[in-house]
N, C-alpha and C positions, 0 to 999 in steps of 0.2 A: 888537298890541304892548301891554304893560302899563306898564312904566316902566324906568328904568335899573337895571342889575344892582346897583349900590351902594345904591340906595334899597331895592331888593327884599331884599337881604341883611339889612337891619335888622329886617325883619318875618318872616323865615324861621322858620316854626313847626314844632313837633313833628309827625313823620310826613311832612313834606314832602320831596320829592326833586326835584333839578334836575340837568340836564346842561349843563355849560359847554363849548361848542365854541370853542376858542381857535386863533389863527393863529400865535402866536409865544410864546416863553418868557416875555417880559416881561409880556404880557397874562395868561398863566397864573398867574404868581407874584403879580401885583397883585390879581387877583380872589381867589386862594387866601388871601393875607394878610388881605384885608378880611373874608373869610368867617370865618377863625379869630378875628380881632380882635373881631368882634361876639359870638362865642360865649364867648371868654375874659372879656370885660368883663361878660358876663351871668352869669358864674360856672359856665358849662358846661364839662364835660370835652370836650376835642377829640382826635380820632383821625385820624392820617394813615395811609392804606393804600396801599402801592405795592410794586413789586418791587425798589425801591432806597431807600436812606435819603433823607430829605427834603433837598432841595438847599439849599446855603448861601445862595443868593440869597433864598429864601423866609424863612429865619431872619433875614437882614439886614433885610428889609422889616418883619418883626415887631418887631425891635429898634428900628427907626426910629420905630415907633409906641409905644415904651415897654413892649413886651411882652418880658419876660425869661424865664428858664428856671424861675422860681418854685421854685428849690431842687431841681429834678429832677436826679438823678444823670446822666441822659443829656444834660443841658445844653439840653434842648428843652422848650418850653412846651406840648407835646402828647404823647400816646401814639403809638406807631408799631406797625403790624402789617405785617410784611414777607411778601410772597407769593413762593413759589418760591425756587430757588437759582440755579444757573447758567442763563444765557440758553439758550433752546431746549431746556431740560430738559423731558421730557414731563410735563404736568400735567393733572389732571382738573378739570372744572368743579365737581363735587361736593366735591372736596378743597379747592378755593379757598373755596367757600361755608362749609364746616365750619370752616376756619381763621378766617375773618372772624367767624362767629357766636360762636365760643369767645372770640375776642379782645374783641368788643364786650360779651359777657356779663360778662367779667372787669371791664371798665370800669364797666358799669351797676351791678354789685354794690357798687361803692364809694359809691353813693347820691347822686351829684351830680345836678344838673339835667339836662335833655335833653342827650344826647351829640351833639356836632356832628362829623360824619364827612366827611372829604375823601378821595376815592379817585382815584388816577392810576396806571394800569398801562401799562407799555411794551407796545406791541402784540406785540413779539417774544416776550415771556414767555408769550403765549397762542398761540404758533405752532401748537401741536398741537391746538387746539380748532377744530372746524368752525363754520361760520356759524350753524347751528342750535343748537349747544352754547353759543355766545356769547350768543345770544338767550335761552336758558334761564337762563344765569348772570345776565344782567341782570334777568330776571323774578324770580329768587330774591332778588337785592339789593333790588328794589322791594318784595318781600314782607317782607323783614327790616325795611325802613324803615317799613312800615305796621304791623307787629306789635310792634316794640320802641320804647322812648322815645328815638328818634334822629331827627335830620335829616341828610340826605346830599346831597353834591354830588359828581358824577362829572365828571372833566375829560378831554376828548379833543382831540387835535390834529386839526383838521378836514382838514388836508392829508395826514394819514397813515391815514385810514380809508376803506374801500371804500363804494360806494353801498349794498351789502347791510347793512353794519354801521351806516351812518347810518339806514337804515330801522328796524333793530332798536332803535336809540337812541330814535327817535321813538315806537316802540311801547311802550317800557318806562319812559319818563320823562314824567311829566305836564307838566313845565315845561322849556323849553329857553332857554338863554342864548347869544346870539351877537352879537358886535360891540356889547357893552354894552347890548343890548336884551333884554327878557324876553318870551317867547311861550308860549302854551299849545299843546301838541302836538295837532294835529287827529286823530291816529290812536292816541293813547294807549289801551292795552288793560290791563285789570286783570290782575295777575300770575297769579291763579288760573286764568283762561281760557287763558293761554299755557302754564302748567305742566301743565294737564290734557291738552293736546295732545301734549306731549313725554314719551315713555316714558323711564325712566332708562337710562343707558348699560349698567349691569350687566344689567338685564333683557334688553336687546337682545343682549348678548354671550351670555347663557344660551340664547337662541333658536337659536344656531348649533349644528349637529351636530358630532361629532368630526371628520368628514371635512372639513367646511367650515372649522373652526378650523385644521386642518392646511394646507389650501390658502391660507387667509388669511395664515398664517405664511410660506409660501413666496412669496406675492405680495410681502409686506413685505421679504423677503430679496432681492427684485429679479429673481426668476425669471420668465421668459416663460411663456406658456400651454403652449408646446411643451415647455419644460424641466420644467414641473410635471407634464405628462402623462407624460414619460419617468420622472421621479422616482417617481411613484405607479403607474406601469404602467396608465394609463387613457388614453382617447382625448382629443385636444384638444377635441373637441366636448363631452365630459363636463366638462372643466375650465371651459370657457366657460359651461356651464349652472350649475355650482356657483358660479362667480364672479358671475353674474347674480343667483342666489338670495341670495348673501351680501349684495350691495348692496341688494337689495330688503328683506331682513329688517332691515338696519341703517338703512334710509332714507338711504343715501348714494348720490350720483350721479356721483362722479368718483374717479379713482384716488388723487389727492392726499389727499382726505379719508379714503379707505379706509385708506391707509397711516398717517395721523395717528391714526385710531381704533385700529388694530392696535398701534402703538408705545405708546400710552397704556395699553393693556391688557397690556403686558409681552411682546408678540410680536415686537418689533423686534430 
C-alpha cells in the first residue's frame, strides 16, 4: 500500500499510468472528477476516452468544484475521443489504438502541459476482441503513455471483468487503485516484452491458405463440419484437420474467439 488515491492524484506525473478498479458509478465519477480537477488546475489539457459521451454526473461533480467549460463549444472542460459506433459492432484492437494515438497527437500539438487522459470503455464495445487481443491493446496503451507526454488512468468496473482480464490489467498497469488505496502491481511487464510476443492480427490472417479462409467463413456462417464437408465436397476428417490448423495458426483455442476473429476481418 502506498497512500490514498486522492493524495496520489496530486503527484501523478508524466508517463505514469494507473488502473482504477471501481465497484460502483459513484466511486468511478468521484475519482475521475478529482483526477481531472488536478490536471485542469495545473493547466494540463484533459482527454476523456470512451465509447460514449462523458456522463452528466461527472460534469456535475466538476462544476461542483468550480470547473466550467472554459468556453468550449462542446460545453465540456475536456476533449473527448469516442471509440466505435453501435454496440457490438466489430472493432479491431489496432483500429482503436490508431484512433486514440491520432486524437492524442492532435491535443499534444496544441502545446499545453502534460496531457491528462482518462479512459473508460464499456466491455460490450470490445465484444469482438479475444482475451489476447485485449492484453495487446492494454500493452499498446501503456507504450503510448511511456512514449508521449501524457499521464493515463484507465477505469474498470471490477464486477464486470473476468479473471483473465484482471490478470491482463495487472500485467499492463504499473499502479493499481482499488477501494481508495494505491498499490504497485507485482506482475507488471514492460509493454515491449508483451508486444514482442504477439504477432499482428493481419499477419495471422495472411498465414491462412485460400481453402482455410473459405472454411473459416463457412464456420462463421454457422455451418457444421458435416455441412462444410458437403459444401466443399471433401471429407469431414479433412474439415476437422483444416479447422485445427486454422486455430493453431491464429493462436485461438475456442470457437467463440474464432468467430470473433473472423467477423472482425469481414468474414461474418
